[in-house]
N, C-alpha and C positions, 0 to 999 in steps of 0.2 A: 491233276486229279480229275478224271471224267466228270461230266454232270450226270446226275442221277436221273434216270428214266423210270417216271412213276409206272408206266405200264409194264416195264420188264419186273419191276419190284413187286406189281400186283400180281403178275404172272406166278413168279416163283411162290410168293404166298399161298395164291390159290392152289397150286401144283402141292405144296407142303400140306396143305389142309386136307386136299383130296386123299393124299398118300397116309397121313397120321390119322384123321378123324373118320373118314368116311371107308377107307382100304383096312385101316387098322394096322399099319406096318411102323408100330411104334421105334422099331430099330434101324429104320431107313436113314443111310446117310446123306450128306450132304451132295455126294456124286450121284446116289440115286435120283436124289430130288433134281438136280442140275440136269441129268440126263432126262428125266421125265418132263422137265420144263423147255428143254431143247436150249439150255443156255450152259456155259463153261462153267467148271466149280468156282475159277476164280472171281467171277463176275457174281456168283449166288455169295461168296465171301464179301464182296465189296458190298453189297447191300445188307447183309446180315452177318454179323461178324464169325458167328459160329452155329453148328447145328443146334445147340442149347438155347441159343437168342432165338431162333426162327421158330423152333419147337414150343418154347413158352409164349412166344407171341401168338401164334397160332390158336392154342388152347386157351388162352387168355382172352381173346375176342368172341372166341364161340361160348366160353362160359359166361363171358358178361353179357351176349345177348340173353341168353337162359335167364340169367339172373334178372335182367330187367324185368322180362317178360312176365315171370313169376311174381315178382315185385309189384307190377302192376295188377295182376290178377288178386293177390291179397290185399291190397288196397282199396279193390273195389266193393262197391255196397251192395253186391249181389247176395240173393239168400244162401246160406251155406252150402246145401248141396249142390247147387249150381257153380257156386265158387270151386268147390272140389273137382267137379267134372271140367272146368274151365281149366285147373292146374293139370290136370291129367292129359287133357288135350295138347295144352302149350308144352307140356313135358315132352309128349311123344313126337309133336310136331318138329320140335327142335332136335330130338336124340334121333328119330328116324332119318333126319339131313346129318346129321353127325353121330353117328351109332357107336362110336369107341369114345365118345368125349366122357362118358360115365367110367369106362375102363382106366381112362387117365387119372381122372379124380380118384377112384379106387386105388389105384397104384401109388398116388404121391400123398394121398391124404395124411397117411398116418406119418410119413416123412416130413411133411411140411403142413401140420394143421393151420398154421398161422395166416396160409395163403388162401384159405378156404373158409374161415371162419365168417367173413364178409359176404358169403354168398347170399345170405338174406338181409344181414344188417350193415353192408357196407352203403348202400343206397339211402338218400335222404327220408327219415320216418321208417327205416327199415326194422330197427328194434321193437317200435311200438307197434308195426303191422304184424309182427310176428307174436307180441304179446296178445293182440287183440285176437288173431287167431286162434291161439291156446283157449281164449276165452269163450269164443264161439263154439269151439270143441266141447268145452264144460257144457254149455249152454244147451248144445244137442243132445248131450248124453242124458241131462236133467228131463228134456222132451222124450226121449226114449226111442230117438230116430237112430242112434249108433250105440254100441255095446260100452257098458262103463268101463273105463280103464282111467289111467292117468292122461291128461290130455297129449302128454310128450308122446306117451307110447301110440296114441293115435297116429299123432303127426309123424312117427318113426316108421309106422306100417304102412301108410300111405306111401312115402318115398321110397319104402324098401319094395311094395309091391310095382311102383313104378320103374325103380332103377334095375332090379335085379335081372329082369331078360335082357337086357342090354350088356351088363356085366357079363352074363354067362352066354351072350350070343355066339360066340367062336365054339363053345362046346357041342350047344344044342344043333348049331348049323351041322356039324359033324356028327354028331351021335344018331340024328334023324333024318340024315342026308337032304337036308334042306337048301334051297337057293336062297338068296338075300331077298329076292321078291317075295318069295313062298314064306319067309319067316316075318318080313315086314307085315303081311296080310293078317298073320297069326297075333302080331303086336296090336294092329288096329283094331282085331275082335275082341282083345283082350282089355281093351279101355272099358267097356261095357261091365266086364266080369270083375274090374278092382271096384269099380261104383257098387256093384251088388254085394261083393264080399265086405265093404266097408258099412254099408247103411241096412238097418234093419227094416226101415220102412220109407 
């Protein structure tokens, strides 16, 4: 059996990431990935036993990075509004680099909820940070800085406002004849809109 070459393995993984997450070609085959990476399919299967193994590895790595960054913001001692602004900034930074990550999550969430329940709770102190964030939301409502509702609804609103434009990206690109660059510009402008929609003052 030949010795595995780390550079070749990384090349295949990087190519798969570009195809799946950056270009959104979820149905790409191992042959498509091998051709794009400039290797033969047999070699790809040597490093990654199947398309599903490679597919899940690529998305798990991207999701883990996003989760760790959001986890860090939730645990920060920043004032609430600044914390929310940072959550939005981190989410958009990661999703603009991996624009179809949210589509993958949406497609697989209902089928495999157990795989994603650790999005916020799987890291050390994750559950506690999430509970504390909900308490902060309640406190801000009492101060009058955000509209009154169940704290969980505010949390859902926040992530819906952030995530939906990425899930609907292919529709809007076609509907409004936008380029990827043009749509990303709109997304970056949208960050301020999200904050203004969530906060009363």
